[in-house]
C-alpha positions as CSV (number, residue, x, y, z in Angstrom):
1,M,-41.3,-41.4,-63.7
2,L,-42.1,-43.1,-60.1
3,K,-38.8,-45.4,-60.6
4,R,-36.8,-42.2,-61.4
5,L,-38.2,-40.8,-57.7
6,G,-37.3,-43.9,-56.4
7,I,-40.6,-45.6,-55.7
8,E,-40.5,-49.1,-56.6
9,D,-43.3,-51.9,-56.7
10,G,-42.0,-53.0,-52.8
11,D,-42.3,-49.4,-51.7
12,I,-46.0,-49.6,-52.8
13,E,-46.8,-52.7,-51.6
14,I,-45.8,-51.9,-47.9
15,A,-47.7,-48.6,-48.3
16,D,-50.9,-50.6,-49.3
17,A,-50.4,-52.8,-46.5
18,I,-49.8,-49.8,-43.8
19,A,-53.1,-48.1,-45.5
20,R,-55.5,-50.9,-44.5
21,F,-54.0,-50.7,-41.1
22,A,-54.5,-46.9,-41.0
23,Q,-57.9,-47.2,-42.4
24,S,-59.6,-49.9,-40.4
25,E,-57.8,-49.3,-37.1
26,L,-56.5,-45.4,-36.9
27,A,-59.1,-43.6,-39.0
28,P,-62.3,-44.6,-37.0
29,Q,-60.3,-43.4,-33.8
30,A,-59.0,-40.1,-35.0
31,A,-61.7,-37.9,-33.9
32,I,-61.6,-39.4,-30.3
33,V,-57.7,-39.3,-30.2
34,D,-58.2,-36.0,-30.7
35,R,-61.1,-34.9,-28.6
36,D,-60.2,-36.6,-25.6
37,E,-56.6,-36.3,-26.4
38,I,-55.7,-40.1,-26.4
39,A,-51.7,-40.5,-26.6
40,T,-51.1,-42.5,-30.0
41,T,-48.3,-44.4,-28.3
42,R,-51.2,-46.9,-27.5
43,Y,-50.4,-48.1,-31.5
44,V,-46.8,-48.8,-30.8
45,A,-46.8,-52.2,-30.3
46,Q,-49.1,-52.9,-33.6
47,L,-47.3,-50.7,-35.5
48,G,-43.7,-52.4,-34.3
49,E,-45.4,-55.4,-35.8
50,L,-46.1,-53.7,-39.0
51,G,-42.3,-52.9,-39.4
52,V,-43.5,-49.3,-39.1
53,M,-41.7,-48.1,-36.1
54,G,-38.3,-49.6,-37.3
55,M,-38.7,-48.1,-41.0
56,N,-35.7,-46.0,-40.6
57,V,-33.5,-49.1,-39.2
58,P,-31.2,-51.2,-41.3
59,E,-31.9,-55.0,-41.2
60,R,-28.6,-55.5,-39.2
61,W,-30.1,-53.7,-36.3
62,G,-33.6,-55.1,-36.1
63,G,-35.3,-52.8,-38.8
64,S,-37.0,-53.3,-41.8
65,G,-34.3,-51.2,-43.9
66,A,-37.3,-49.7,-45.8
67,T,-36.2,-47.2,-48.8
68,P,-36.5,-43.3,-48.0
69,A,-39.5,-43.2,-50.8
70,S,-41.4,-46.1,-48.6
71,I,-41.1,-44.3,-45.4
72,V,-42.6,-41.6,-46.8
73,L,-45.4,-43.3,-48.8
74,A,-46.2,-45.2,-45.3
75,L,-46.4,-41.8,-43.4
76,V,-48.6,-40.2,-45.7
77,E,-51.0,-43.1,-45.3
78,I,-51.1,-42.9,-41.6
79,A,-51.2,-39.0,-41.6
80,R,-54.1,-39.2,-44.0
81,A,-56.1,-41.4,-41.0
82,C,-54.3,-39.7,-38.1
83,A,-51.8,-37.2,-38.2
84,A,-50.8,-37.5,-34.4
85,T,-49.8,-40.9,-35.3
86,S,-47.4,-39.9,-37.9
87,S,-46.0,-37.2,-35.8
88,M,-45.4,-39.6,-33.0
89,I,-44.0,-42.0,-35.1
90,G,-41.9,-39.2,-36.5
91,A,-40.7,-38.2,-33.1
92,H,-39.5,-41.8,-32.4
93,Y,-37.4,-41.7,-35.5
94,L,-35.6,-38.7,-34.7
95,A,-34.2,-40.7,-31.7
96,T,-33.6,-43.8,-33.4
97,D,-31.8,-41.6,-36.0
98,S,-29.7,-40.1,-33.8
99,I,-28.6,-43.2,-32.3
100,L,-28.0,-44.4,-36.5
101,I,-25.9,-41.3,-37.4
102,G,-24.1,-40.3,-34.0
103,G,-23.8,-43.5,-32.8
104,D,-21.3,-46.8,-32.9
105,D,-22.0,-50.3,-33.4
106,A,-22.3,-51.4,-30.0
107,Q,-24.6,-48.5,-29.4
108,R,-26.9,-49.2,-32.4
109,E,-26.8,-53.2,-31.0
110,R,-28.0,-51.9,-27.7
111,F,-30.6,-49.6,-28.3
112,L,-32.0,-50.0,-31.8
113,P,-33.7,-53.7,-31.8
114,D,-36.2,-52.9,-29.3
115,A,-36.9,-49.6,-30.7
116,A,-37.5,-50.9,-34.2
117,A,-39.6,-53.8,-33.1
118,G,-41.9,-51.7,-31.0
119,R,-40.9,-53.0,-27.6
120,K,-39.1,-49.2,-26.6
121,L,-40.3,-46.0,-27.6
122,G,-37.7,-42.8,-28.0
123,A,-38.1,-39.2,-28.0
124,F,-35.4,-36.5,-29.1
125,A,-35.0,-33.2,-27.1
126,L,-33.1,-30.4,-28.5
127,T,-35.5,-27.8,-27.8
128,E,-35.3,-25.6,-25.1
129,P,-37.5,-22.7,-23.6
130,R,-34.5,-20.3,-24.8
131,A,-33.2,-22.2,-27.6
132,G,-35.4,-23.1,-30.2
133,S,-34.3,-22.2,-34.2
134,N,-30.8,-21.8,-32.5
135,P,-29.9,-24.9,-30.8
136,A,-26.3,-23.2,-30.2
137,D,-28.1,-21.1,-27.5
138,M,-28.9,-24.2,-25.4
139,A,-28.4,-24.2,-21.7
140,T,-28.5,-27.8,-21.1
141,R,-25.1,-28.9,-19.6
142,A,-23.2,-32.6,-19.6
143,L,-20.3,-32.1,-17.1
144,P,-18.0,-34.8,-16.3
145,E,-18.9,-36.7,-13.1
146,G,-17.4,-40.1,-12.2
147,E,-17.5,-42.5,-15.2
148,G,-19.9,-40.3,-17.3
149,Y,-21.6,-37.1,-16.9
150,R,-23.9,-34.8,-14.8
151,L,-26.9,-33.7,-17.0
152,C,-28.6,-30.7,-16.0
153,G,-31.2,-28.6,-18.0
154,V,-34.6,-28.3,-19.4
155,K,-35.8,-29.3,-22.7
156,H,-39.3,-28.2,-24.1
157,F,-41.8,-29.5,-26.5
158,I,-40.4,-32.9,-26.2
159,S,-43.1,-35.3,-28.0
160,N,-43.3,-39.0,-26.5
161,A,-41.5,-38.0,-23.6
162,H,-44.7,-39.2,-21.3
163,A,-44.2,-42.8,-22.6
164,A,-40.7,-42.8,-23.8
165,D,-38.2,-45.7,-22.5
166,F,-35.3,-43.5,-23.7
167,I,-34.7,-39.9,-24.5
168,V,-31.7,-38.5,-26.8
169,V,-30.8,-35.7,-25.1
170,Y,-28.4,-32.7,-26.6
171,A,-26.6,-30.8,-24.5
172,K,-23.1,-29.0,-24.2
173,T,-20.1,-30.5,-22.7
174,N,-17.9,-27.5,-23.7
175,V,-19.9,-24.3,-22.7
176,D,-17.3,-22.1,-24.4
177,A,-17.4,-23.5,-27.9
178,G,-21.2,-22.7,-29.1
179,A,-22.3,-25.4,-31.4
180,R,-19.0,-27.5,-31.8
181,G,-19.5,-27.9,-27.8
182,I,-23.0,-29.8,-28.1
183,S,-22.9,-33.4,-27.5
184,A,-25.6,-36.3,-27.7
185,F,-26.8,-38.6,-25.1
186,V,-29.0,-41.6,-24.7
187,V,-31.1,-41.0,-21.4
188,D,-33.2,-43.7,-19.6
189,R,-36.5,-41.7,-19.4
190,H,-37.1,-43.6,-16.1
191,A,-33.6,-42.5,-14.5
192,T,-33.6,-40.8,-11.0
193,G,-33.4,-37.1,-11.9
194,V,-35.6,-37.3,-15.1
195,D,-38.7,-35.2,-14.6
196,V,-41.5,-35.0,-17.2
197,G,-44.2,-31.8,-16.9
198,P,-47.7,-32.5,-17.7
199,P,-48.8,-32.1,-21.6
200,E,-48.8,-28.8,-23.2
201,K,-52.4,-27.5,-24.3
202,L,-51.7,-27.7,-28.0
203,M,-53.7,-26.3,-30.4
204,G,-53.8,-29.6,-32.9
205,I,-52.2,-32.9,-32.8
206,H,-53.9,-33.8,-29.5
207,G,-52.8,-37.6,-29.5
208,A,-49.0,-36.8,-29.8
209,P,-48.6,-34.6,-26.2
210,A,-45.5,-32.4,-25.8
211,H,-43.8,-32.0,-22.7
212,E,-41.4,-30.0,-20.8
213,V,-38.8,-32.4,-19.2
214,S,-36.0,-31.4,-16.5
215,F,-32.7,-33.0,-16.1
216,D,-30.7,-33.5,-13.0
217,C,-29.1,-37.0,-13.8
218,F,-26.4,-39.3,-14.2
219,V,-25.7,-40.6,-17.8
220,P,-22.6,-43.2,-18.4
221,A,-20.4,-42.1,-20.5
222,L,-21.0,-45.1,-22.6
223,N,-24.4,-43.5,-23.8
224,R,-22.6,-40.7,-25.3
225,L,-23.4,-40.7,-29.0
226,G,-19.9,-39.9,-30.8
227,A,-17.4,-37.6,-29.6
228,E,-17.8,-34.6,-27.6
229,G,-18.6,-31.8,-29.7
230,S,-20.2,-33.9,-32.4
231,G,-23.8,-33.5,-31.2
232,F,-24.6,-30.6,-33.2
233,R,-23.5,-32.1,-36.4
234,T,-25.4,-35.1,-35.5
235,A,-28.8,-33.1,-34.9
236,M,-28.4,-31.3,-38.4
237,K,-28.2,-34.5,-40.3
238,V,-31.1,-36.0,-38.2
239,L,-33.4,-33.1,-39.2
240,D,-32.7,-33.2,-42.8
241,S,-34.5,-36.8,-42.7
242,S,-37.0,-35.5,-40.1
243,R,-37.9,-32.7,-42.5
244,L,-38.9,-35.5,-45.0
245,D,-41.2,-37.0,-42.5
246,V,-42.9,-34.0,-41.6
247,A,-43.7,-33.4,-45.6
248,A,-44.9,-36.7,-45.7
249,T,-47.3,-35.8,-42.8
250,A,-48.6,-32.7,-44.8
251,L,-49.3,-35.0,-47.8
252,G,-51.0,-37.2,-45.9
253,I,-53.3,-34.4,-44.0
254,A,-53.6,-32.4,-47.6
255,E,-54.7,-35.9,-49.1
256,A,-57.5,-36.2,-46.7
257,A,-58.4,-32.9,-47.0
258,L,-58.6,-32.6,-50.7
259,A,-61.0,-36.1,-50.5
260,H,-63.3,-34.6,-48.4
261,A,-63.5,-31.1,-50.5
262,V,-64.2,-33.3,-53.7
263,G,-66.6,-35.5,-51.9
264,W,-68.6,-32.5,-50.5
265,V,-69.0,-30.3,-53.7
266,K,-70.0,-33.1,-55.6
267,E,-72.9,-33.6,-53.2
268,R,-73.7,-30.3,-51.7
269,R,-76.3,-28.8,-53.9
270,V,-77.2,-24.8,-53.9
271,G,-79.6,-23.3,-56.1
272,G,-80.5,-27.1,-57.5
273,E,-77.0,-27.9,-58.5
274,P,-74.1,-29.4,-57.1
275,L,-71.3,-26.9,-56.0
276,A,-69.1,-29.1,-58.3
277,H,-70.8,-27.1,-61.3
278,K,-69.4,-23.8,-59.6
279,Q,-66.4,-22.6,-61.7
280,G,-64.8,-20.7,-59.0
281,L,-64.5,-23.8,-56.8
282,Q,-63.6,-26.0,-59.7
283,W,-60.7,-23.4,-60.1
284,V,-59.9,-23.7,-56.2
285,L,-59.9,-27.6,-56.5
286,A,-57.3,-27.1,-59.5
287,D,-55.1,-25.0,-57.1
288,M,-55.2,-27.5,-54.1
289,K,-54.5,-30.3,-56.4
290,T,-51.7,-28.7,-58.3
291,R,-49.8,-27.8,-55.0
292,L,-50.3,-31.2,-53.8
293,E,-48.8,-32.4,-57.0
294,A,-45.8,-30.4,-56.9
295,A,-45.5,-31.1,-52.9
296,W,-45.3,-35.0,-53.8
297,L,-42.5,-34.3,-56.3
298,L,-40.3,-32.4,-54.3
299,T,-41.0,-34.7,-51.1
300,L,-40.2,-37.9,-53.5
301,Q,-37.4,-35.9,-55.2
302,A,-35.6,-35.1,-51.6
303,A,-36.3,-38.9,-50.7
304,A,-34.2,-40.3,-53.9
305,R,-31.2,-37.9,-52.9
306,R,-31.5,-39.1,-49.7
307,A,-31.5,-42.9,-50.8
308,A,-28.4,-41.9,-53.1
309,G,-26.4,-41.2,-50.4
310,G,-25.3,-37.7,-51.0
311,P,-26.3,-34.5,-49.4
312,F,-30.0,-33.7,-49.7
313,T,-30.2,-30.7,-46.8
314,D,-31.5,-28.3,-49.7
315,A,-34.0,-30.9,-51.2
316,A,-35.5,-31.9,-47.7
317,S,-35.8,-28.1,-46.7
318,M,-37.7,-27.4,-49.8
319,A,-39.6,-30.7,-49.5
320,K,-40.7,-29.7,-46.3
321,L,-41.3,-26.0,-46.8
322,Y,-43.4,-26.5,-49.9
323,A,-45.4,-29.2,-48.3
324,T,-46.3,-27.7,-45.0
325,E,-47.4,-24.5,-46.8
326,M,-49.3,-26.3,-49.2
327,A,-51.2,-28.3,-46.4
328,G,-52.1,-24.9,-44.4
329,F,-53.8,-23.7,-47.8
330,V,-55.5,-26.9,-48.9
331,T,-56.7,-27.7,-45.5
332,D,-58.0,-24.1,-44.9
333,A,-59.5,-23.8,-48.8
334,A,-61.3,-27.6,-48.1
335,L,-62.9,-25.8,-44.8
336,Q,-64.3,-23.1,-46.7
337,M,-66.0,-24.9,-49.4
338,H,-67.7,-26.5,-46.4
339,G,-69.3,-23.3,-45.0
340,G,-70.2,-23.3,-41.4
341,Y,-70.3,-26.9,-41.5
342,G,-66.6,-26.9,-41.9
343,Y,-66.0,-25.2,-38.5
344,T,-67.9,-27.5,-36.8
345,R,-66.5,-30.7,-35.0
346,E,-69.0,-32.9,-36.7
347,L,-66.7,-33.0,-39.8
348,P,-63.0,-34.0,-39.8
349,L,-61.9,-30.4,-41.5
350,E,-61.5,-28.0,-38.4
351,R,-59.3,-31.0,-37.0
352,L,-57.4,-31.4,-40.1
353,V,-56.6,-27.3,-40.2
354,R,-55.3,-27.6,-36.6
355,D,-53.4,-30.6,-37.0
356,A,-51.6,-28.9,-40.4
357,R,-50.8,-25.8,-38.6
358,I,-47.9,-26.7,-36.5
359,L,-46.1,-28.5,-39.6
360,R,-44.9,-25.5,-40.3
361,I,-43.1,-24.5,-37.1
362,Y,-41.4,-27.9,-35.8
363,E,-38.3,-29.5,-37.4
364,G,-37.4,-25.9,-38.2
365,S,-40.0,-23.2,-39.0
366,S,-40.8,-22.2,-42.7
367,E,-38.4,-19.2,-42.3
368,I,-35.6,-21.4,-40.9
369,Q,-36.3,-23.4,-44.1
370,R,-35.9,-20.4,-46.6
371,T,-32.7,-19.5,-44.7
372,V,-31.2,-23.2,-45.3
373,I,-32.5,-23.0,-48.9
374,A,-31.0,-19.7,-49.7
375,R,-27.6,-20.6,-47.7
376,A,-27.5,-23.5,-50.2
377,L,-28.2,-21.3,-53.4
378,L,-25.8,-18.8,-52.3
379,A,-22.9,-21.2,-51.2
């Protein structure tokens, strides 16, 4: 069955190596990263040496050319240890996937080797203050100027922006064409006219800060990815892949929460016997495990469809929808089993609950995923 879902022995070996790193380096620091809001970009160099920063990049351009299933397994192990680190990596993949999908070979050769090695960090700028779930409403413009474009506008909730070396920015080159007027550009984060605001005060994933970024800068025409007007199609394809990354992060968080819950009910005694003897809790644990396994299967099924090279939009949306909703249920149930202790910062449950909550919002909210799935069903 695992073979059918795209998991090979090599995928498992890669995941095991990443799991060892995650448990030795990330997990012991996760609570401190959360408490002190330390950016997990501190791990980029190490993750680059492990090959994680370029797992989505073919070997031709300096990556490890990992399978979609291998990427899922790796992000699960990282999120199990520190969800903020998984989120940071996912934001980097959004940028490099944009170049892979929308760019030409010359652009891939310029930007991807350093990004895949962890020498440079990417960010992805699509969302705006008044254009979240409907990118066609974006107000950012890229108008011709000399040998390139004058890029003007504001992007919101941009992960990695503070530490990024480059940002893939989506802007309208034709203001009257709606989604068909959107183009994509690779922008030097340190270019004159690129201003990154302070980090947002987020509920969770404190180690993956998000920022507002304003642009009034020149971008060379050589940095446009694809033809004018092709940006929206690129962004939608990028988000298909990213939704698997989010699903994997949800799986990792849920795996951690379930492990804590099982350990707790075995050790915690009430009325002279372990909580694990209570049928009511057994049933909740059974529901947690069943939903987690179902989310695994949906995610690996979507990864297999991605690997096959055909359309996988609906599969990615189903995986993202179910896995993120599942993570919300599992983390909340695990906290509930811990009672008052679960609500304290002495245990990781409250952090897992907070970290899981964003997953139902970014890369397309649960409501958007339902819309995507329904459109595919009714087409």
